[in-house]
N, CA and C of each residue as an Amber inpcrd file, in Angstrom:
protein
   738
  11.0430000  39.5830000   7.8770000   9.5960000  39.4980000   8.1140000
   9.2110000  38.0680000   8.4230000   8.7020000  37.8090000   9.5930000
   8.2730000  36.4590000   9.9570000   6.8980000  36.1900000   9.3750000
   6.6510000  34.9630000   9.0040000   5.3400000  34.5990000   8.4770000
   4.3120000  34.6330000   9.5920000   3.1320000  35.1660000   9.2970000
   2.0540000  35.2070000  10.2650000   1.1350000  34.0220000  10.0400000
   0.7850000  33.3370000  11.1110000  -0.0920000  32.1810000  10.9750000
  -1.5500000  32.6120000  10.8980000  -2.3140000  31.8930000  10.1120000
  -3.7460000  32.1350000   9.9940000  -4.3930000  31.8790000  11.3550000
  -5.2770000  32.7440000  11.7740000  -5.8960000  32.5970000  13.0900000
  -6.7920000  31.3790000  13.1770000  -7.2290000  30.8540000  12.0580000
  -8.1530000  29.7390000  12.0350000  -7.4590000  28.4050000  12.2250000
  -6.1780000  28.3180000  11.8950000  -5.4560000  27.0570000  11.9770000
  -3.9800000  27.3490000  12.0400000  -3.1770000  26.3040000  11.8700000
  -1.7270000  26.4910000  11.9080000  -1.1630000  26.8170000  10.5430000
  -1.9850000  26.8850000   9.5050000  -1.4480000  27.1670000   8.1880000
  -1.0380000  28.6350000   8.0960000  -0.1780000  28.9590000   7.1360000
   0.2950000  30.3090000   6.9800000  -0.7130000  31.1420000   6.1910000
  -0.6470000  32.4530000   6.3730000  -1.5870000  33.3720000   5.7530000
  -1.6120000  33.2220000   4.2420000  -2.8140000  33.2590000   3.6890000
  -2.9940000  33.0920000   2.2500000  -2.2040000  34.1310000   1.4640000
  -2.1740000  35.3660000   1.9430000  -1.5140000  36.4320000   1.2020000
  -0.0130000  36.1840000   1.0730000   0.5530000  35.3840000   1.9640000
   1.9900000  35.1460000   1.9150000   2.3490000  34.0050000   0.9730000
   1.3720000  33.4060000   0.3630000   1.6420000  32.3360000  -0.5850000
   0.9700000  32.6130000  -1.9210000   1.0710000  33.8610000  -2.3800000
   0.5740000  34.2080000  -3.7030000   1.4150000  33.4630000  -4.7320000
   0.7660000  32.7350000  -5.6030000   1.4890000  31.8960000  -6.5460000
   1.0250000  32.1370000  -7.9600000   1.8360000  31.7090000  -8.9010000
   1.4230000  31.7160000 -10.2960000   1.9990000  30.4770000 -10.9640000
   1.3260000  30.0320000 -11.9890000   1.8000000  28.8600000 -12.7020000
   2.8870000  29.2840000 -13.6830000   4.0080000  28.6070000 -13.6140000
   5.1180000  28.9280000 -14.5010000   5.0060000  28.1000000 -15.7730000
   4.8210000  28.7730000 -16.8910000   4.7320000  28.0780000 -18.1590000
   6.1020000  27.7470000 -18.7300000   7.1200000  28.4450000 -18.2280000
   8.4550000  28.2170000 -18.7760000   9.2760000  27.2600000 -17.9250000
   8.7530000  26.8440000 -16.7790000   9.4540000  25.8600000 -15.9680000
   8.6350000  24.5850000 -15.9250000   9.1400000  23.5320000 -16.5270000
   8.4410000  22.2610000 -16.5830000   6.9700000  22.4540000 -16.9480000
   6.6850000  23.0290000 -18.1040000   5.3010000  23.3460000 -18.4580000
   4.4110000  22.1170000 -18.5320000   5.0010000  20.9320000 -18.7440000
   4.1780000  19.7290000 -18.8250000   3.4520000  19.4710000 -17.5070000
   4.0810000  19.8710000 -16.4130000   3.4810000  19.6320000 -15.1130000
   2.9070000  20.8940000 -14.4840000   3.2690000  22.0780000 -15.0380000
   2.7220000  23.3070000 -14.4990000   3.0800000  23.5460000 -13.0490000
   4.3420000  23.3660000 -12.6680000   4.7350000  23.5570000 -11.2820000
   4.5890000  25.0180000 -10.8770000   4.3550000  25.2610000  -9.6010000
   4.2020000  26.6080000  -9.0910000   5.5750000  27.2290000  -8.8850000
   5.7660000  28.4050000  -9.4560000   7.0920000  29.0020000  -9.4780000
   7.4270000  29.7860000  -8.2240000   6.5010000  30.5700000  -7.7300000
   6.8410000  31.5410000  -6.7070000   6.3250000  31.1890000  -5.3190000
   5.9640000  29.9160000  -5.0950000   5.3100000  29.5670000  -3.8400000
   6.1940000  29.7830000  -2.6250000   7.5180000  29.8010000  -2.8200000
   8.4050000  29.9290000  -1.6680000   8.9920000  31.3320000  -1.5180000
   8.4840000  32.3120000  -2.2480000   9.0600000  33.6560000  -2.1910000
   9.0420000  34.2150000  -0.7740000   7.8670000  34.2230000  -0.1580000
   7.7690000  34.7650000   1.1950000   8.3580000  33.8180000   2.2190000
   8.2920000  32.5310000   1.9290000   8.8460000  31.5300000   2.8480000
  10.3250000  31.7940000   3.0970000  11.0310000  32.1720000   2.0520000
  12.4690000  32.3980000   2.1820000  12.7830000  33.5920000   3.0570000
  11.8170000  34.4780000   3.2610000  12.0410000  35.6720000   4.0460000
  11.7730000  35.4560000   5.5300000  11.2930000  34.2870000   5.8880000
  10.8880000  34.0640000   7.2730000  12.0850000  34.0300000   8.2150000
  11.9050000  34.6110000   9.3840000  12.9350000  34.5470000  10.4200000
  12.8980000  33.1730000  11.0780000  11.7200000  32.7170000  11.4140000
  11.5260000  31.3690000  11.9320000  10.2660000  30.8220000  11.2850000
  10.3110000  29.6050000  10.8010000   9.1520000  29.0630000  10.0860000
   9.0960000  27.5630000  10.2420000   8.9430000  27.1070000  11.4590000
   8.8650000  25.6770000  11.7090000   7.4710000  25.1870000  11.3480000
   7.3910000  24.1230000  10.5860000   6.1060000  23.5780000  10.1620000
   5.7660000  22.3250000  10.9680000   4.4920000  22.1360000  11.1800000
   4.0050000  20.8910000  11.7630000   3.7010000  19.9370000  10.6060000
   4.2340000  18.7330000  10.7000000   4.1670000  17.7780000   9.5970000
   3.2700000  16.6020000   9.9770000   2.3450000  16.2850000   9.0960000
   1.4590000  15.1290000   9.2520000   1.8290000  14.0890000   8.2030000
   2.1030000  12.8650000   8.6450000   2.4280000  11.7720000   7.7370000
   1.2940000  10.7550000   7.7780000   0.6290000  10.5830000   6.6570000
  -0.4250000   9.5740000   6.5210000   0.1880000   8.3490000   5.8510000
   0.3820000   7.3210000   6.6400000   1.0400000   6.0870000   6.1840000
  -0.0310000   5.0730000   5.8090000  -0.0010000   4.6020000   4.5630000
  -1.0280000   3.6770000   4.0870000  -0.3830000   2.4760000   3.4030000
  -0.4190000   1.3340000   4.0890000   0.1050000   0.0980000   3.5090000
  -0.7080000  -1.0720000   4.0440000  -1.4600000  -1.7640000   3.1710000
  -2.3450000  -2.8410000   3.6270000  -1.6430000  -4.1680000   3.9010000
  -0.3800000  -4.3020000   3.5050000   0.3350000  -5.5750000   3.6820000
   1.6650000  -5.3150000   4.3810000   1.5910000  -4.7730000   5.5820000
   2.7960000  -4.3260000   6.2640000   3.7260000  -5.4670000   6.6520000
   3.1910000  -6.6460000   6.8750000   4.0550000  -7.7630000   7.2390000
   5.0120000  -8.1270000   6.1080000   4.6860000  -7.6760000   4.8960000
   5.5450000  -7.9610000   3.7460000   6.3740000  -6.7470000   3.3430000
   6.2670000  -5.6600000   4.0770000   6.9060000  -4.4210000   3.6490000
   7.7880000  -3.8620000   4.7500000   8.9440000  -4.4350000   4.9110000
   9.8360000  -3.9720000   5.9590000  10.4150000  -2.6010000   5.6400000
  10.5400000  -2.2530000   4.3600000  11.0940000  -0.9500000   3.9940000
  10.1510000   0.1690000   4.4100000   8.8910000   0.0820000   4.0480000
   7.9330000   1.1140000   4.4430000   7.7810000   1.1900000   5.9570000
   7.8100000   0.0570000   6.6210000   7.7250000   0.0670000   8.0740000
   8.9460000   0.7360000   8.6900000  10.1080000   0.4310000   8.1360000
  11.3390000   1.0610000   8.6420000  11.3080000   2.5640000   8.4240000
  10.7820000   3.0000000   7.3090000  10.6310000   4.4350000   7.0440000
   9.7150000   5.0780000   8.0800000   8.5730000   4.4250000   8.3250000
   7.6130000   4.9650000   9.2880000   8.2010000   5.0050000  10.6970000
   8.8920000   3.9430000  11.0730000   9.4910000   3.8910000  12.4040000
  10.5420000   4.9830000  12.5800000  11.2750000   5.2750000  11.5350000
  12.3290000   6.2760000  11.6370000  11.7470000   7.6740000  11.8880000
  10.7020000   8.0410000  11.1670000  10.1770000   9.4060000  11.3250000
   9.2260000   9.5320000  12.5090000   8.7440000   8.3970000  13.0210000
   7.8370000   8.4360000  14.1650000   8.5180000   9.0540000  15.3880000
   9.8270000   8.9850000  15.4400000  10.5660000   9.4960000  16.5940000
  10.8320000  10.9930000  16.5070000  10.5180000  11.6150000  15.3900000
  10.8480000  13.0200000  15.1960000   9.8470000  13.9280000  15.9090000
  10.3660000  14.9290000  16.6090000   9.4930000  15.9250000  17.2320000
   8.8070000  16.7500000  16.1500000   7.5840000  17.1560000  16.4190000
   6.8590000  17.9980000  15.4760000   6.3200000  17.2480000  14.2780000
   6.3820000  15.9110000  14.3190000   5.8820000  15.0910000  13.2160000
   4.8360000  14.1310000  13.7730000   3.6560000  14.1270000  13.1620000
   2.5790000  13.2300000  13.5630000   2.4540000  12.1160000  12.5210000
   2.6520000  10.8850000  12.9590000   2.5200000   9.7360000  12.0580000
   1.1910000   9.0430000  12.3120000   0.4070000   8.8630000  11.2590000
  -0.8800000   8.1720000  11.3530000  -0.8440000   6.9550000  10.4520000
  -1.0210000   5.7770000  11.0410000  -1.1110000   4.5270000  10.2790000
  -2.5850000   4.3170000   9.9410000  -2.9600000   4.6440000   8.7270000
  -4.3700000   4.6130000   8.3560000  -4.9700000   3.2160000   8.4470000
  -4.2200000   2.1910000   8.0740000  -4.7670000   0.8360000   8.1270000
  -4.9100000   0.3300000   9.5590000  -4.1050000   0.8530000  10.4700000
  -4.2670000   0.5110000  11.8870000  -5.4540000   1.2490000  12.4840000
  -5.6460000   2.5050000  12.0830000  -6.7490000   3.3020000  12.6160000
  -8.0990000   2.9010000  12.0380000  -8.0990000   2.4740000  10.7790000
  -9.3700000   2.1970000  10.1020000  -9.3370000   0.8390000   9.3850000
  -9.2300000  -0.2480000  10.1390000  -9.1570000  -1.5730000   9.4950000
 -10.4170000  -1.9420000   8.7170000 -11.5460000  -1.3290000   9.0730000
 -12.8060000  -1.5900000   8.3670000 -13.2090000  -0.4290000   7.4560000
 -12.2610000   0.4660000   7.2190000 -12.4730000   1.5970000   6.2990000
 -13.5190000   2.5910000   6.8050000 -13.8250000   2.5760000   8.1000000
 -14.8060000   3.5090000   8.6570000 -14.0810000   4.7890000   9.0870000
 -13.7990000   5.6360000   8.1380000 -12.9770000   6.8120000   8.3840000
 -13.7650000   7.8730000   9.1520000 -13.1450000   8.4080000  10.1910000
 -13.7160000   9.4940000  10.9720000 -13.3690000  10.7980000  10.2510000
 -14.2880000  11.2920000   9.4650000 -14.0190000  12.4440000   8.6070000
 -13.6780000  13.6880000   9.4260000 -14.4390000  13.9570000  10.4690000
 -14.1800000  15.1450000  11.2830000 -12.7870000  15.0930000  11.9040000
 -12.4020000  13.9440000  12.3960000 -11.0850000  13.7740000  13.0100000
  -9.9730000  14.0060000  11.9990000 -10.1450000  13.4480000  10.8080000
  -9.1110000  13.5760000   9.7800000  -9.0230000  15.0090000   9.2480000
 -10.1510000  15.6670000   9.1290000 -10.1120000  17.0610000   8.6840000
  -9.4200000  17.9410000   9.7110000  -9.6510000  17.6720000  10.9860000
  -8.9850000  18.4660000  12.0230000  -7.4840000  18.2140000  12.0070000
  -7.0800000  16.9890000  11.7460000  -5.6540000  16.6980000  11.6160000
  -5.0190000  17.5450000  10.5150000  -5.7080000  17.6600000   9.4170000
  -5.1870000  18.4710000   8.3180000  -5.0610000  19.9340000   8.7300000
  -6.0660000  20.4370000   9.4090000  -6.0410000  21.8370000   9.8300000
  -4.9340000  22.1150000  10.8450000  -4.5780000  21.1020000  11.6090000
  -3.5880000  21.2580000  12.6710000  -2.1500000  21.1760000  12.1750000
  -1.9590000  20.8890000  10.8810000  -0.6080000  20.7160000  10.3440000
  -0.4210000  21.5890000   9.1000000   0.8420000  21.8420000   8.8040000
   1.1930000  22.7150000   7.6830000   1.6350000  21.9510000   6.4430000
   2.2200000  20.7780000   6.6380000   2.6890000  19.9450000   5.5280000
   2.1140000  18.5510000   5.6840000   1.5740000  18.0140000   4.6100000
   0.9520000  16.6930000   4.6120000   1.7930000  15.7660000   3.7410000
   2.2610000  14.6750000   4.3210000   3.0200000  13.6630000   3.5810000
   2.1530000  12.4240000   3.4250000   2.0410000  11.9330000   2.2150000
   1.3480000  10.6760000   1.9390000   2.4100000   9.6170000   1.6720000
   2.5900000   8.6840000   2.5980000   3.5810000   7.6170000   2.4300000
   2.8630000   6.3250000   2.0680000   3.2070000   5.7670000   0.9160000
   2.5190000   4.5610000   0.4680000   3.3180000   3.8510000  -0.6280000
   3.0750000   2.5540000  -0.8200000   3.6270000   1.8600000  -1.9720000
   2.6850000   2.0480000  -3.1590000   3.2310000   2.1140000  -4.3360000
   2.3920000   2.2300000  -5.5300000   1.7230000   0.8820000  -5.7950000
   0.3970000   0.8540000  -5.7490000  -0.3660000  -0.3710000  -5.9850000
  -1.1380000  -0.2270000  -7.2940000  -0.8100000  -1.0440000  -8.2690000
  -1.4920000  -0.9790000  -9.5550000  -1.5760000   0.4600000 -10.0560000
  -0.4390000   1.1270000 -10.0070000  -0.2940000   2.4810000 -10.5540000
  -1.1430000   3.5130000  -9.8330000  -1.4590000   3.2670000  -8.5810000
  -2.2970000   4.1880000  -7.8270000  -1.9780000   4.0640000  -6.3430000
  -2.7450000   4.7720000  -5.5290000  -2.5980000   4.6620000  -4.0850000
  -3.3160000   3.4030000  -3.5870000  -2.9550000   2.8750000  -2.4200000
  -3.7400000   1.7980000  -1.8120000  -5.1840000   2.2300000  -1.5870000
  -6.0770000   1.2590000  -1.5040000  -7.5170000   1.5400000  -1.4890000
  -7.9370000   2.4460000  -0.3430000  -7.3850000   2.2470000   0.8570000
  -7.8150000   3.0490000   1.9920000  -7.4070000   4.5080000   1.8380000
  -6.2480000   4.7500000   1.2670000  -5.8250000   6.1300000   1.0420000
  -6.7370000   6.8150000   0.0210000  -7.1680000   6.0770000  -0.9810000
  -8.1330000   6.6390000  -1.9390000  -9.4670000   6.9310000  -1.2560000
  -9.9020000   6.0100000  -0.3850000 -11.1380000   6.2530000   0.3630000
 -10.9850000   7.4760000   1.2590000  -9.8380000   7.6270000   1.8610000
  -9.5710000   8.7910000   2.7020000  -9.7160000  10.0700000   1.8850000
  -9.1390000  10.0890000   0.6990000  -9.2630000  11.2690000  -0.1570000
 -10.7200000  11.5480000  -0.5130000 -11.4390000  10.5010000  -0.8920000
 -12.8250000  10.6670000  -1.3240000 -13.7080000  11.2550000  -0.2290000
 -13.4650000  10.8500000   1.0310000 -14.3410000  11.2670000   2.1190000
 -13.8590000  12.5330000   2.8320000 -12.5760000  12.6380000   3.0500000
 -12.0410000  13.7340000   3.8640000 -11.9330000  15.0280000   3.0720000
 -11.5060000  14.9360000   1.8310000 -11.3170000  16.1370000   1.0100000
 -12.6290000  16.5060000   0.3240000 -13.6100000  16.8100000   1.1290000
 -14.9520000  17.0040000   0.6020000 -15.2070000  18.4580000   0.1940000
 -16.2200000  18.6060000  -0.6410000 -16.6630000  19.9280000  -1.0910000
 -17.1120000  20.7440000   0.1140000 -16.7050000  21.9970000   0.1420000
 -17.0490000  22.8400000   1.2680000 -15.9900000  22.8370000   2.3540000
 -15.0640000  21.8890000   2.2710000 -13.9260000  21.8590000   3.1930000
 -12.6230000  22.0450000   2.4310000 -12.3500000  21.1430000   1.5140000
 -11.0690000  21.1740000   0.7980000 -11.1370000  21.9590000  -0.5040000
 -12.3140000  22.0930000  -1.0770000 -12.4540000  22.8130000  -2.3390000
 -13.8600000  23.3770000  -2.4520000 -14.0520000  24.1970000  -3.4610000
 -15.3290000  24.8780000  -3.6360000 -15.2220000  26.3210000  -3.1620000
 -16.2050000  27.1670000  -3.5020000 -16.1630000  28.5980000  -3.1570000
 -15.9470000  28.8570000  -1.6730000 -16.5240000  28.0090000  -0.8250000
 -16.3930000  28.2140000   0.6250000 -15.5430000  27.1170000   1.2650000
 -14.7340000  26.4480000   0.4640000 -13.9930000  25.3030000   0.9800000
 -12.5130000  25.3500000   0.7050000 -11.8590000  26.4060000   1.1680000
 -10.4200000  26.5460000   0.9280000  -9.6440000  26.3830000   2.2210000
 -10.0150000  25.4180000   3.0410000  -9.4150000  25.2810000   4.3670000
  -7.9780000  24.7740000   4.3240000  -7.5550000  24.2150000   3.2010000
  -6.2020000  23.6610000   3.1030000  -5.2630000  24.5510000   2.3090000
  -5.7250000  25.7010000   1.9270000  -4.9450000  26.5870000   1.0760000
  -3.6330000  26.9850000   1.7610000  -2.5350000  26.9030000   1.0180000
  -1.2290000  27.2730000   1.5350000  -0.4520000  26.1460000   2.1650000
  -1.0680000  24.9840000   2.3400000  -0.3580000  23.8460000   2.9080000
   0.4290000  23.1190000   1.8140000   1.3530000  22.2580000   2.2320000
   2.1730000  21.4920000   1.3010000   1.7010000  20.0390000   1.2570000
   1.7700000  19.4250000   0.0840000   1.4620000  18.0070000  -0.0720000
   2.6610000  17.3120000  -0.7180000   3.2030000  16.3200000  -0.0170000
   4.3920000  15.6050000  -0.4820000   4.1300000  14.1030000  -0.4890000
   4.0400000  13.4600000  -1.6550000   3.9440000  12.0020000  -1.7000000
   5.3250000  11.3660000  -1.4950000   5.3750000  10.3500000  -0.6700000
   6.5940000   9.5550000  -0.4780000   6.2390000   8.1210000  -0.8560000
   6.7760000   7.6690000  -1.9680000   6.2610000   6.4630000  -2.6270000
   7.3770000   5.4620000  -2.8770000   7.0540000   4.1880000  -2.6960000
   7.9710000   3.1080000  -3.0720000   7.3620000   2.3120000  -4.2210000
   8.2230000   1.7850000  -5.0740000   7.7650000   0.9410000  -6.1810000
   8.5890000  -0.3420000  -6.2160000   7.9740000  -1.4070000  -6.6990000
   8.7140000  -2.6460000  -6.8790000   9.5640000  -2.6080000  -8.1390000
   9.0980000  -1.8750000  -9.1440000   9.8220000  -1.7620000 -10.4010000
  10.9910000  -0.7990000 -10.3030000  11.8840000  -0.9210000 -11.2380000
  13.0720000  -0.0710000 -11.2580000  12.7540000   1.3010000 -11.8440000
  13.7000000   2.2110000 -11.7110000  13.5340000   3.5190000 -12.3120000
  13.4190000   3.4400000 -13.8210000  14.1250000   2.4990000 -14.4080000
  14.0620000   2.3130000 -15.8590000  12.6790000   1.8580000 -16.2940000
  12.0180000   1.0610000 -15.4410000  10.6590000   0.6160000 -15.7640000
   9.7010000   1.7930000 -15.8880000   9.9720000   2.8400000 -15.1160000
   9.1050000   4.0130000 -15.1340000   9.6900000   5.0690000 -16.0660000
   9.5870000   4.7700000 -17.3370000  10.0810000   5.6630000 -18.3910000
   9.2880000   5.3830000 -19.6580000   9.4240000   6.2620000 -20.6180000
   8.6770000   6.1120000 -21.8700000   8.9900000   4.7850000 -22.5510000
  10.2300000   4.3610000 -22.4570000  10.6290000   3.1260000 -23.1230000
  10.7140000   1.9420000 -22.1640000  10.2960000   2.1310000 -20.9160000
  10.3350000   1.0560000 -19.9340000   9.0650000   0.2300000 -19.9270000
   9.0380000  -0.7330000 -19.0260000   7.9110000  -1.6570000 -18.9760000
   6.5920000  -1.0180000 -18.6220000   6.6170000   0.1250000 -17.9490000
   5.3730000   0.8000000 -17.5690000   4.9980000   1.9600000 -18.4920000
   5.8240000   2.2040000 -19.4940000   5.4870000   3.0960000 -20.6150000
   5.3830000   4.5830000 -20.2840000   5.5490000   4.9550000 -19.0400000
   5.4140000   6.3600000 -18.6570000   6.4210000   6.6940000 -17.5600000
   6.8510000   7.9540000 -17.4800000   7.6710000   8.3870000 -16.3460000
   6.8620000   8.2830000 -15.0560000   7.5640000   8.0810000 -13.9490000
   6.8600000   7.8980000 -12.6750000   5.9360000   9.0710000 -12.3650000
   6.3830000  10.2860000 -12.6440000   5.6070000  11.4720000 -12.2690000
   4.1830000  11.4180000 -12.8070000   3.9940000  10.7930000 -13.9460000
   2.6580000  10.7500000 -14.5360000   1.6920000   9.8980000 -13.7160000
   2.2170000   8.9700000 -12.9280000   1.3390000   8.1160000 -12.1320000
   0.8000000   8.8240000 -10.8900000   1.3660000   9.9670000 -10.5470000
   0.8560000  10.7130000  -9.3900000   0.1740000  12.0140000  -9.8070000
  -0.1310000  12.1530000 -11.0870000  -0.8380000  13.3460000 -11.5470000
  -2.1870000  13.5560000 -10.8400000  -2.9480000  12.4920000 -10.5220000
  -4.1890000  12.7260000  -9.7670000  -3.9430000  13.3980000  -8.4140000
  -2.8580000  13.0290000  -7.7390000  -2.5410000  13.6720000  -6.4660000
  -2.1340000  15.1210000  -6.6850000  -1.3860000  15.3660000  -7.7420000
  -0.9800000  16.7400000  -8.0370000  -2.1910000  17.6150000  -8.3120000
  -3.1150000  17.1320000  -9.1260000  -4.2890000  17.9310000  -9.4540000
  -5.1890000  18.1110000  -8.2310000  -5.2290000  17.1080000  -7.3610000
  -5.9700000  17.2400000  -6.1100000  -5.4050000  18.3850000  -5.2780000
  -4.0840000  18.4420000  -5.1870000  -3.4390000  19.5210000  -4.4370000
  -3.7630000  20.8740000  -5.0490000  -3.7110000  20.9690000  -6.3630000
  -4.0050000  22.2320000  -7.0480000  -5.4420000  22.6660000  -6.7670000
  -6.3720000  21.7350000  -6.8680000  -7.7830000  22.0580000  -6.6270000
  -7.9990000  22.5580000  -5.2000000  -7.2310000  22.0080000  -4.2670000
  -7.3850000  22.3760000  -2.8580000  -6.5510000  23.5920000  -2.4700000
  -5.8340000  24.1690000  -3.4370000  -5.0080000  25.3310000  -3.1380000
  -3.7340000  24.9900000  -2.4010000  -3.3230000  23.7380000  -2.4440000
  -2.1050000  23.2960000  -1.7790000  -0.9270000  23.3460000  -2.7480000
   0.2690000  23.3030000  -2.2120000   1.4630000  23.2480000  -3.0310000
   1.9190000  21.7970000  -3.1400000   1.9280000  21.2910000  -4.3470000
   2.3410000  19.9020000  -4.5780000   3.8490000  19.8440000  -4.7560000
   4.5080000  19.0420000  -3.9430000   5.9480000  18.8630000  -4.0490000
   6.2670000  17.6100000  -4.8530000   7.3600000  17.5970000  -5.6040000
   7.7340000  16.4010000  -6.3490000   7.8460000  15.1960000  -5.4130000
   7.3440000  14.0460000  -5.8180000   7.3360000  12.8810000  -4.9310000
   8.7420000  12.3800000  -4.6010000   8.8990000  11.9490000  -3.3590000
  10.1410000  11.3260000  -2.8910000   9.9950000   9.8300000  -3.1420000
  10.8250000   9.2810000  -4.0210000  10.5830000   7.9400000  -4.5640000
  11.7630000   7.0010000  -4.3200000  11.4420000   5.7700000  -3.9540000
  12.4170000   4.6810000  -3.9440000  11.9350000   3.6120000  -4.9080000
  12.6690000   3.4350000  -6.0070000  12.3710000   2.3530000  -6.9390000
  13.0760000   1.0730000  -6.4980000  12.6160000  -0.0460000  -7.0120000
  13.1990000  -1.3610000  -6.6760000  13.2490000  -1.5460000  -5.1650000
  12.1500000  -1.2190000  -4.5060000  12.0920000  -1.2790000  -3.0400000
  11.7480000  -2.6890000  -2.5790000  12.6970000  -3.5960000  -2.7390000
  12.4290000  -5.0070000  -2.4870000  13.2640000  -5.6190000  -1.3700000
  14.3400000  -4.9640000  -0.9850000  15.2390000  -5.5660000   0.0020000
  15.6490000  -4.5110000   1.0310000  15.2570000  -4.7190000   2.2740000
  15.5420000  -3.7720000   3.3400000  17.0320000  -3.5550000   3.5400000
  17.8100000  -4.6040000   3.3980000  19.2370000  -4.5260000   3.7150000
  20.0910000  -3.9540000   2.5910000  19.4880000  -3.6510000   1.4630000
  20.2880000  -3.1150000   0.3670000  20.7890000  -1.7200000   0.7160000
  21.9570000  -1.3260000   0.2230000  22.4690000   0.0190000   0.4900000
  21.4990000   1.1170000   0.0570000  20.8330000   0.9090000  -1.0820000
  19.8910000   1.9130000  -1.5750000  18.7270000   2.0970000  -0.6030000
  18.2050000   0.9940000  -0.0720000  17.0830000   1.0810000   0.8690000
  17.4970000   1.7690000   2.1560000  18.6510000   1.4150000   2.6800000
  19.1210000   2.0120000   3.9230000  19.3820000   3.5110000   3.7520000
  19.9430000   3.8780000   2.6210000  20.1940000   5.2930000   2.3470000
  18.8820000   6.0520000   2.2020000  17.9000000   5.4080000   1.5650000
  16.5930000   6.0490000   1.3720000  15.9150000   6.2810000   2.7180000
  15.9440000   5.3060000   3.5930000  15.3210000   5.4390000   4.9150000
  15.9450000   6.5880000   5.6860000  17.2620000   6.6640000   5.6490000
  17.9560000   7.7530000   6.3250000  17.6290000   9.1000000   5.7010000
  17.6030000   9.1480000   4.3750000  17.3010000  10.3950000   3.6700000
  15.8640000  10.8410000   3.9030000  14.9680000   9.8960000   4.1040000
  13.5690000  10.2180000   4.3930000  13.4740000  11.0210000   5.6850000
  14.1580000  10.5610000   6.7190000  14.1580000  11.2860000   7.9880000
  14.7840000  12.6680000   7.8220000  15.8370000  12.7510000   7.0340000
  16.4850000  14.0410000   6.7810000  15.5430000  14.9840000   6.0510000
  14.8450000  14.4560000   5.0540000  13.9040000  15.2600000   4.2690000
  12.7770000  15.7950000   5.1380000  12.1770000  14.9330000   5.9440000
  11.0540000  15.3460000   6.7950000  11.5180000  16.3770000   7.8230000
  12.6760000  16.1480000   8.4140000  13.2130000  17.0940000   9.3930000
  13.5010000  18.4460000   8.7530000  14.0680000  18.4180000   7.5600000
  14.3930000  19.6660000   6.8660000  13.1360000  20.4300000   6.4830000
  12.1130000  19.7200000   6.0480000  10.8410000  20.3650000   5.7150000
  10.2380000  20.9980000   6.9640000  10.2720000  20.2760000   8.0600000
   9.7380000  20.7750000   9.3330000  10.4590000  22.0390000   9.8040000
  11.7680000  22.0580000   9.6400000  12.6000000  23.1190000  10.2250000
  12.9500000  24.2410000   9.2570000  12.3390000  24.2480000   8.0600000
  12.6760000  25.2390000   7.0400000  14.1560000  25.1710000   6.6830000
  14.6820000  23.9620000   6.5810000  16.0660000  23.7540000   6.1800000
  16.1560000  23.2160000   4.7530000  15.0130000  23.1080000   4.0820000
  14.9630000  22.5610000   2.7340000  14.8430000  23.6920000   1.7250000
  15.6780000  23.6510000   0.7050000  15.5970000  24.6320000  -0.3730000
  14.4090000  24.2580000  -1.2540000  13.2540000  24.8080000  -0.9290000
  12.0230000  24.4240000  -1.6200000  12.0460000  24.8100000  -3.0920000
  12.6240000  25.9510000  -3.3890000  12.6540000  26.3930000  -4.7770000
  13.4560000  25.4170000  -5.6390000  14.5780000  24.9520000  -5.1220000
  15.3830000  23.9750000  -5.8510000  14.6680000  22.6310000  -5.9250000
  14.0210000  22.2440000  -4.8410000  13.3170000  20.9620000  -4.8140000
  12.1910000  20.9160000  -5.8210000  11.5300000  22.0560000  -6.0550000
  10.3890000  22.0880000  -6.9600000  10.7710000  21.9800000  -8.4240000
  12.0430000  22.0490000  -8.7430000  12.4720000  22.0350000 -10.1390000
  12.4320000  20.6400000 -10.7550000  12.5340000  19.6040000  -9.9360000
  12.6240000  18.2570000 -10.4820000  11.2840000  17.5640000 -10.6060000
  11.2720000  16.4820000 -11.3690000  10.0550000  15.6720000 -11.4850000
   9.8330000  14.8380000 -10.2320000  10.9290000  14.3270000  -9.6630000
  10.8610000  13.5400000  -8.4380000  12.0420000  13.9240000  -7.5480000
  11.9430000  13.5530000  -6.2770000  13.0460000  13.6830000  -5.3410000
  13.6060000  12.2940000  -5.0700000  14.9150000  12.1710000  -5.0610000
  15.5420000  10.8930000  -4.7580000  16.5500000  11.0580000  -3.6330000
  16.9040000   9.9550000  -3.0180000  17.7060000   9.9710000  -1.7910000
  19.0180000  10.7310000  -1.9620000  19.6770000  10.5720000  -3.0910000
  20.9840000  11.1790000  -3.2750000  20.9080000  12.6890000  -3.4270000
  19.7050000  13.2230000  -3.6910000  19.5460000  14.6670000  -3.9000000
  19.1800000  15.4060000  -2.6240000  18.7420000  14.6890000  -1.5920000
  18.2500000  15.3460000  -0.3920000  19.3390000  16.2090000   0.2560000
  20.5150000  15.6630000   0.4130000  21.6070000  16.4020000   1.0590000
  21.9230000  17.6800000   0.3050000  21.8000000  17.6510000  -1.0180000
  22.0940000  18.8200000  -1.8350000  21.0400000  19.9110000  -1.6960000
  19.8570000  19.5510000  -1.1700000  18.7640000  20.5030000  -1.0540000
  18.6890000  21.1500000   0.3270000  19.5960000  20.7860000   1.2060000
  19.5880000  21.3620000   2.5450000  20.1710000  22.7590000   2.5170000
  19.5120000  23.6800000   3.1950000  20.0050000  25.0530000   3.2490000
  21.0730000  25.1810000   4.3210000  22.0560000  26.0090000   4.0360000
  23.1200000  26.2510000   5.0110000  24.1270000  25.1330000   5.0160000
């Protein structure tokens, strides 16, 4: 059975993404258990992917730029540099909402700034994900879409732990994004994270950049084992190859 697309946009039919919250699987985060049931039955299910890239200090961030440059070449992937499009924060809400409607999976690529998203990405959320469009009784336009944060941190993985310098696991710092996805009826995917993202030439950085392109391509082409991917708190470069179907 092939998935039928909603006539209003490119998103898949609401009935094909009936979900329930699993209390027995990672109950602390309440991940959605059955979101990929119908997806697995699809004969062909290529998704259109939108990447919202937000970094206010790009001249100092060769890793994030290299990540963006790598996926910009992929067919079926739209890369938007928010700071290039909106240097004065004058976001075109109608344009951004249409971008969301035109794509099936939304990736937020950004560095973690003071335990949150960069300011422009927060402004984008505040203005674009408005009542009556993204949420509310008559505002379920994003229902059934996927939301995937792709985040870099300066601190190490050990820093993002209960006993580390930041006192909490990394996943807790993106809980606002997760709850935003839930409110909008979207499926929140575990964030794809690179810790200690300080040196472009390091083996870890190069592997992460390559794995990022693999991850985005697999998501686009329905080559990613979504059910397995949803089990973890985060996605890391070494796990991407293991999540490829076939």
